[in-house]
C-alpha positions in Angstrom: 78.9 35.5 -221.0 77.4 33.5 -218.1 77.1 29.8 -217.9 74.6 27.8 -215.9 76.0 26.1 -212.8 76.8 22.5 -213.4 74.9 20.0 -211.3 77.2 17.8 -209.1 77.6 14.3 -210.3 75.6 11.7 -208.4 77.4 9.5 -205.9 77.8 6.1 -207.6 77.1 3.2 -205.3 77.6 -0.6 -205.5 75.6 -2.8 -203.0 76.9 -6.2 -202.1 75.2 -8.6 -199.7 74.4 -12.3 -199.6 70.7 -11.7 -199.2 68.8 -10.5 -202.3 65.9 -9.1 -200.2 68.2 -6.9 -198.2 69.9 -5.6 -201.4 66.6 -4.8 -203.0 65.3 -3.0 -199.9 68.5 -1.0 -199.6 68.5 -0.1 -203.3 64.9 1.2 -203.0 65.8 3.3 -200.0 68.8 4.8 -201.6 66.9 5.6 -204.8 64.7 8.1 -202.9 67.8 10.4 -202.9 68.4 11.8 -206.4 72.0 12.5 -205.5 72.7 8.8 -205.2 73.0 6.4 -208.2 73.0 2.6 -207.7 75.3 1.3 -210.5 75.4 -2.4 -209.4 74.3 -5.1 -207.0 76.0 -8.4 -206.2 76.1 -11.2 -203.7 79.4 -12.3 -202.1 82.7 -13.6 -203.4 84.5 -13.2 -206.7 81.4 -11.7 -208.6 81.2 -8.9 -206.1 84.9 -8.1 -206.4 84.7 -8.2 -210.2 81.7 -5.8 -210.2 83.5 -3.3 -208.0 86.5 -3.4 -210.2 84.4 -3.0 -213.3 82.0 -0.3 -212.1 84.6 1.7 -210.1 81.9 3.2 -207.7 82.4 6.0 -205.3 80.9 4.0 -202.4 80.7 0.3 -201.7 78.1 -0.8 -199.3 79.5 -4.1 -198.1 77.0 -6.4 -196.3 77.2 -9.9 -194.9 78.3 -13.1 -196.7 77.9 -16.7 -195.6 81.5 -17.4 -194.8 83.0 -15.8 -191.7 85.5 -13.1 -192.5 84.5 -12.9 -196.2 83.8 -9.2 -196.0 87.3 -8.6 -194.8 88.7 -11.0 -197.4 86.9 -8.9 -200.1 88.4 -5.7 -198.7 91.8 -7.4 -198.8 91.3 -8.5 -202.4 90.3 -5.0 -203.5 93.3 -3.5 -201.7 95.7 -5.9 -203.4 94.1 -5.1 -206.8 94.6 -1.4 -206.2 90.9 -0.6 -206.4 90.1 2.7 -204.8 86.6 2.8 -203.3 85.2 4.2 -200.0 83.7 1.1 -198.3 81.0 1.2 -195.6 80.7 -2.1 -193.9 77.1 -3.1 -192.9 77.2 -5.4 -189.9 74.8 -7.1 -187.4 76.7 -5.6 -184.5 79.4 -2.9 -184.2 81.2 -5.3 -181.7 81.8 -8.0 -184.4 85.5 -9.1 -184.4 86.0 -8.3 -188.1 85.2 -4.6 -187.7 88.7 -3.7 -186.7 90.1 -5.9 -189.5 87.8 -4.1 -192.0 89.1 -0.7 -190.9 92.6 -1.8 -191.1 92.0 -3.1 -194.7 90.6 0.2 -195.9 87.0 0.5 -194.9 85.9 4.1 -194.3 82.7 3.3 -192.3 81.1 0.6 -190.1 77.3 0.8 -189.7 74.8 -1.5 -188.0 72.1 -2.9 -190.3 69.4 -1.8 -187.8 70.5 1.9 -188.1 67.9 4.5 -189.1 67.7 5.5 -192.7 69.0 9.0 -191.9 72.1 7.5 -190.3 72.9 5.6 -193.5 72.5 8.8 -195.6 74.6 10.8 -193.2 77.4 8.1 -193.2 77.5 8.2 -197.0 77.8 12.0 -197.0 80.5 11.8 -194.3 82.6 9.2 -196.0 82.4 11.0 -199.4 84.2 14.0 -197.7 87.1 11.7 -196.8 86.1 11.2 -193.1 85.3 8.0 -191.2 82.0 6.8 -189.7 81.5 4.3 -187.0 78.1 3.5 -185.5 75.8 6.5 -185.4 78.3 9.3 -185.9 81.6 10.4 -187.5 84.7 8.9 -186.0 87.2 11.8 -185.9 89.6 9.8 -183.7 89.6 6.7 -185.9 93.3 7.1 -186.8 94.3 7.1 -183.2 92.1 4.1 -182.5 93.6 2.2 -185.3 97.1 2.9 -184.1 96.1 1.4 -180.7 94.6 -1.6 -182.4 97.6 -2.3 -184.6 100.0 -2.0 -181.6 97.9 -4.5 -179.6 97.7 -6.9 -182.6 101.5 -6.8 -183.0 101.9 -7.5 -179.3 99.6 -10.5 -179.6 101.3 -11.8 -182.7 104.6 -11.8 -180.7 103.4 -14.8 -178.8 101.9 -16.5 -181.9 98.3 -16.7 -180.5 95.6 -17.6 -183.1 92.2 -15.9 -183.1 90.6 -18.9 -181.4 93.3 -19.0 -178.8 92.7 -15.3 -178.0 89.0 -16.0 -177.6 89.7 -18.9 -175.2 92.2 -16.7 -173.4 89.5 -14.0 -173.0 87.1 -16.6 -171.6 89.7 -17.8 -169.1 90.4 -14.3 -168.0 86.7 -13.9 -167.4 86.9 -16.9 -165.0 85.3 -19.5 -167.2 86.0 -23.2 -166.7 86.9 -25.4 -169.6 83.3 -26.6 -169.8 82.0 -23.0 -169.8 84.6 -22.0 -172.4 83.3 -24.8 -174.7 79.7 -23.8 -174.2 80.6 -20.1 -174.8 82.5 -20.8 -178.1 80.4 -23.8 -179.2 83.3 -26.3 -179.1 84.0 -29.5 -177.2 85.7 -29.5 -173.8 88.5 -31.7 -175.2 89.1 -29.1 -177.9 89.3 -26.4 -175.2 91.9 -28.5 -173.4 94.0 -28.9 -176.5 93.9 -25.1 -177.1 94.8 -24.4 -173.5 97.8 -26.7 -173.8 99.0 -24.7 -176.8 98.4 -21.4 -175.1 100.4 -22.5 -172.0 103.3 -23.6 -174.2 103.3 -20.4 -176.2 103.3 -17.9 -173.4 105.1 -20.0 -170.8 102.4 -19.8 -168.1 101.8 -22.7 -165.7 98.4 -22.0 -164.3 95.1 -20.3 -165.3 95.7 -17.5 -162.8 99.2 -16.9 -164.1 97.8 -17.0 -167.7 95.2 -14.3 -166.9 97.8 -12.1 -165.2 100.1 -12.5 -168.1 97.4 -11.6 -170.6 96.5 -8.5 -168.6 100.1 -7.4 -168.2 100.8 -7.7 -171.9 97.4 -6.2 -172.9 96.7 -9.3 -175.1 93.0 -8.9 -174.8 92.5 -5.3 -175.6 90.8 -6.0 -178.9 89.2 -9.4 -178.2 
């Protein structure tokens, strides 16, 4: 006796983003593929985390939120809650600082919001097979890349540098004056001077040149 082949279950997707118009457009796009099913939409914060926990989707498309780092914070909360979901982070730029953090906290993909529709569909298919996706293509060497990132982060943490201090150190290594650093990071020159004092004390450098050489020697800026 023969039985009809069972149709594969649709990929269940939750969309989270701070902007309702973006969520609506993304949902309409995804609904053109019958193999995808949108099971929920939410903004940022606790409501989004609760929806993912309740709906248990296959894919989470995680967009932007008003607070810096909130996407990574949501990933951290999901990881702590033991929620298993393949997350694709939708960002303004692949070079955003939180991208590496997102991958470390369990994201399976990072995609620019200005990517073509076919790239989005391809990334979902790729991530569903257990692979990683970054930018416009699969990232087969993501594991090696993450190992390098974690090693660099541990090296930086040895000296107790904060994220802001790393950003200032990068600007100093690029040859910026205190005034230029302030303009680059949208902070006052006095704030830059206070940060510089803390950096000098933490690493034991006595000049900007020595500080730049120290950072290069210890690879403190590999992921800044």
